[in-house]
N, C-alpha and C positions, 0 to 999 in steps of 0.2 A: 437562667442562661445567658450566657452572653454568645455575641459571633463570634466567628472564625477569624474576626483579628488578632495579632499577636501581640501588639503594641496596643497601651492604652496609656495616656500621660498622667493620670491620675495613679498608676500604679508602674513608676519610673526606677523605682527602688527594688521590686520585687526581686526576692530569691527563689530560686522553683525548680525542682530537678522531680523526674519522673523515672521510675525503677518497677522491674518487677522480680518475683521470688515465686519459688518452686512449692508445691508442696512435698510433703513426704508420710512415708506408709510407715507406722512399725512395724517390725519384724519382734522384737521383741516389747511387748507392750508395757505403757506404765498406766496404773489406775488408782488414782487418789494420789489426796497431798497433805504432807505434814505439818505443813502449816499453809494456810488456805490464804493468806493475806499475801505471802513471798511468793505460793506460787510454786513450793518445796516439795516435790514429789516424794513420796512414799520406795519408789527405788529407780535405778538407773532403768534406762530404755535403749536399743538401737531402732536404728530406719532409715529407707534407703529414700534418697529423693530422687524425686521423679522429672523428668526431659519435660521444660517452659515451652517446650515447641506445641505440647498438646493440654497442658496442665500447667496453670498459672494465676497470680494475682497481678495487677498492674494497678501502681498508686504513684497521683502525682501531689507533691507538697508546694504549698507557696508562701511565705509567707511577709508581711509588705508592711509599709507604715498608718494605709491609710484602712485594712482590716480593720471591723470594729469589732470583730469576737471571732475565737475561734471558730472554726463550721466544718462537721464532716458531713460527705456524698459518698454513700454507698451503694454499689448497680444503679447509679443516677438516681436515687432517693435519699434525699438529706434526713440524718439522722443524731442522735441525739450525740453529742459531742464530748458531756458530762460524764459520760461511762467512762467508772470507776479506773477499767484497766485502762484504755485511751490516755487519761489521765495521768496513769503513770506512769508509761510510756515518753510520754509529753515531759515532766518533770523531768524524770532521770536526761535525759537528751538534753535538756536544758540546763540542770545541773553539772553537768559533764562539760558541757559548751563554756559556762561560764567559771567553771573550774580552771578549764585548758583555755583559756581567753582566745578561744578557736574565731570568735567573733564577736563585735563591739557590745557595749552593754545595751549599747540602744539597739541593736538588732535584737537581742537575747527580749528585749520588752514586745517586738513586734505579732502580733497575733497570726494563726495559724490557717489555712484552710486545705481540706483532704481531701481527694478523689477519690476511689480505687473501687474497681469492679476486677471481678473474676469470669473466667473462660468455665467456668463447670460450678457445678450446681451445688448453692450454698447449705449450711445445714444437714449436712444427706449425709452425711459421716465420709466425707473426704477429703476430711482436714483443713476446710476454706479458713477457720481462724489460724491455723498454722502458715498457708502462707501468708494472709491478710495483714498479721500485726508482724514477720517476717519484713514485707517489702516497706509496710509503715515505718518499721525503726530504722532499716535500711536506709531509706528515703527522706529521713529524719540525718541522718546522720550525715547523707553528702552534705542539705543543706545547710546544718550547722558546721558542717566541716570536718566532722570527729571522724577522727582515726582510733577505735577503741576497740575493747571485745564489746561487740555489740549482741550474741547468747542471752546474757542475761536479763538485757533491757528487752528484749521480744522477749521473756519466760515470764514478764510481770506481764504480758497481755493475753499471751495463752502460752500453756505449758509446751505444747509442741512444735509452737513456732522456734521455740530454741534449736530445735533439731531443720528449723526450715534454710537456717543462717548462713549453712555450707552444703554444697556439695556429695554425691557421691553417698559412700556411709557413715553415718554420724551416730553418736555417743551421748546420749545428756544424761550427764554425769552429778546425780544427786545431793552432790556435795556433806559438808560436816560443818559447815560455819552457820549459825542463828541467824546472822543476816541474810545469807543464799548466796554471797560473794563469790562463794565457787560452785553453786551450782549452771551450771554452764554444758555449751555442748562442743565438743570434741571433734573431727574427721577421723575415722578411721581409714577409709582409704578413698582416694578420689573416684571420680566416675569413670575415668580412663584405666581404672584396674579391673572393672569388669564388666565391658562397654557392650558385652555379647549378651547383657541378662536381661531379659525383658517382664514387664507387668500388662496382665490385660485386666482390667477393670470391667466388670459389672455390675451396671446399674441396676440394679432388680428395682431400686425406686429412688425419686428425687425429691422428695417431698420431706419437709423439713420433720426432724427425730420427734415420736412424743414425749423423750424422756432427753436431754440435755444431757450431753457430757458430761457438765461442770455440778449438777443436779445429781446424775445417776453417781457420780465420784463419794459425794457427799451421803449419799446414801448407803455405800455399800461399805466406806470408813465406819459409820455408821453401827454397821447390823454384821457385815459377814465376818464369820470366825476364819474361813477359807482364803479371806485376801490376807491375813494376816501370815500364816505359811507359805501361800503362795510368795510374796514379797520379801519375806526372810529366808526361804530356800530354795523357791523353785527357780527365782529371777536369776540367783548371781552366778547358778549354774548354767544360766542360758544364754547370761553375756560374755561369759569366760568362751563356751565353745561356740555361738555363733562370729563372736570375734576371730576365734582360728578357723572355721570355715570360710571367711571372707576372704581373710588373708591366702589363704592357700587354693580360694573357688574352687569350694564340694561343696557342687551342688545340691546333693542328695542330704548333706546334714546342714544346709543351710534353708530347706526347703521342712524337715521335717520340724526340726528348730522354732521356726516362722509356724506352722500349724499345731503343734503343740501350745504354742503359748496364746495365740488366738482361740485354742479351745478351751485354756485356760482360765483367760480372761471374762471370754461367753460364764465358765462357769462358775468364778464368783460372782457375775452377776445374776442368775439365777438362784444363785448364796445370798442375794441380797435380800431381804424383807423392807415391803413387800417386791417380790421378783422382779427382776429388768428383761424382757425378752428385744434383744433387740433385733434377732434373727427370725426371717422369715423363715414360711417352708419351702419358699423356692430358694434364699439361703443354703436351708439342710440339703436341698436336693445336688446341690452347687460341690459339696461338701461329701457327700456322698459318690455323685460324679470323679472328684479329685483319685478318691483313693481306690475304686474302679478299674479309673483310666493306668492308676499306678503298680494294679495287682493286677493287670494286664500284661503289660509289660515287664514286669517282674521287677522293677527299680522304680526310682523315685524320680519322674521327669518333670512333675507338677506343684506348686505346691499353692495356699489356699492361706490368706490372713481375711478379716473382719475387723475392723474398728467398729465404735458405740453406731453401729448403723448395720442395714442387710447388705450394703453391696461387697460383695466379695473384691477382693484383689487378688489376682492370679498371676503366680514368675515360672517365669521357665526361661533357659536359654534358649537361644536362637538355633539352632539346628530343630527345636522339638516347636516352634512358633506353630508353624501350616497345619502339623497336625493336632496340634490345641485348637488354635481355630477352626477345624474341620468337627472337634468334639463339641467344640460350639453351636457351631449352625446344623450338629446333628441332632442335640436332644434341647436346644433352644432356639428352633429356627424362627427367621423374621425377612419379613419381607420389604421391610424397611429398605426404601436406599441410600438413608444415612445410617444405617445400625452400627457397622463398626466404623471408627471416629479413629484419628490419631494416624499411627504407620499404617500403611496399607497392603498386606502382604498377601499372595496367594494361599489358599489356605488347598489342602489337605486331605481328600477323603479318608474317612475312618474305613480300616479293613472289614470285609464282611464276618471276618474270623473276631475284632476289637467289636462289632456291635451285637453279634450272637454272647460275647463273655458278659458286657454292660448291663445289664437288671433294670433297665432302667426306661418311660415310656417319654416320650417327647413333651415337650413344654410349648407350646406353638404362642410366639410372642411372651414367653415369658422374664423375658429380661426389655427393658427400655428400648436399650443403644451397649454397647460396647466401645470402650478407650482402649487402644493398643499406643503404648510409651515404653520407654525403656529410661533406665539410669541415665541421673542429671546431674549439670551446675548445679550451685548458689544463685544468689539474686544477681541482678544487672543491674548496669545505669542503663536506660533506656536514650540513645544520641538524636535519634532523628526526632525532633523539634517538634514534625508535624502528629507526631502519636503520644502528646500529652492531653490530660486530660481536663486539667484548665487552663484557660485562655490570657488573653493578658488584664482583661479585669478582674481576674482570679474565683471566677465562676466558671462551672461544669462546662465542656463544648459542648 
């Protein structure tokens, strides 16, 4: 580690940038790749980008002629920078910089130092790799002065990271070209289109998953017959319907499509051999609770989705958020003073009629904590020099 002095005479030529990037939550899922090396998915997907005030990756990238090797630090720990996916992103960034002559040939030879941190659990089903690779690619593009499509580069690090290149509602298009050049993300609507759409993440576990997403997808592609039907028949209909629901701000339709897509993903996981079980008993109780809440109101006011992990992402409109928070506190009570993180709203106590209708026993401390956030924008450059992660010597601060 180096000190906080931001100028080092041995690194006076250093080029450096710091950026943040959001996580995204898939509403219509993708599961499985047509091409593992190029990370081309079996199907399109649609996601919602979350506000970076509550969930983001932050990365500083520096290049300098005095650096001896490429190096990487993730959450304050040095990691192997020769990871094939990191190298794929670096190689493509440098190739485009050379092709576009955005930096000199000399600068292209400089080694890179990368330091990245997340403000949320890594590898626990909260799309940490999506935010991380989107942030890396966006930051590299800033350093190498690239003005180009970035989602296809980010995709080579993590498929879902292609969607984190944009804010609001985003579709990752599978594409049809063998080289993956048209497998890119495209915005459907900006965050400003539906600002009162909220997301409440229920963190059931912040531990690393037993089966990682990449391994799980490979198992499903090899063994699940249901996966083939789902990608060819169910997903295209869901993409069309959800796009329409987003444009019309039709919450009930959005929530129903989102819940069905989540259920179908986990059905595919169970159809995989050996079966993959990402949902815990608490996850399943959350699913039951959401449906009972909607049944009580005789309309769909709340939706859920689960990625490859036990943590639930609930979607609701702002006008119903206080009651949803009351629902969570009623059935997953906690005495932790930091139980609710992110946006702070006063909860509304459930009515006696709702408590009588919902047939479920409370589960004290059934959740570790919740993160309350909303739809947000895409990656940003951090202008405040004091927030950089690498100091003037090119080492973590």
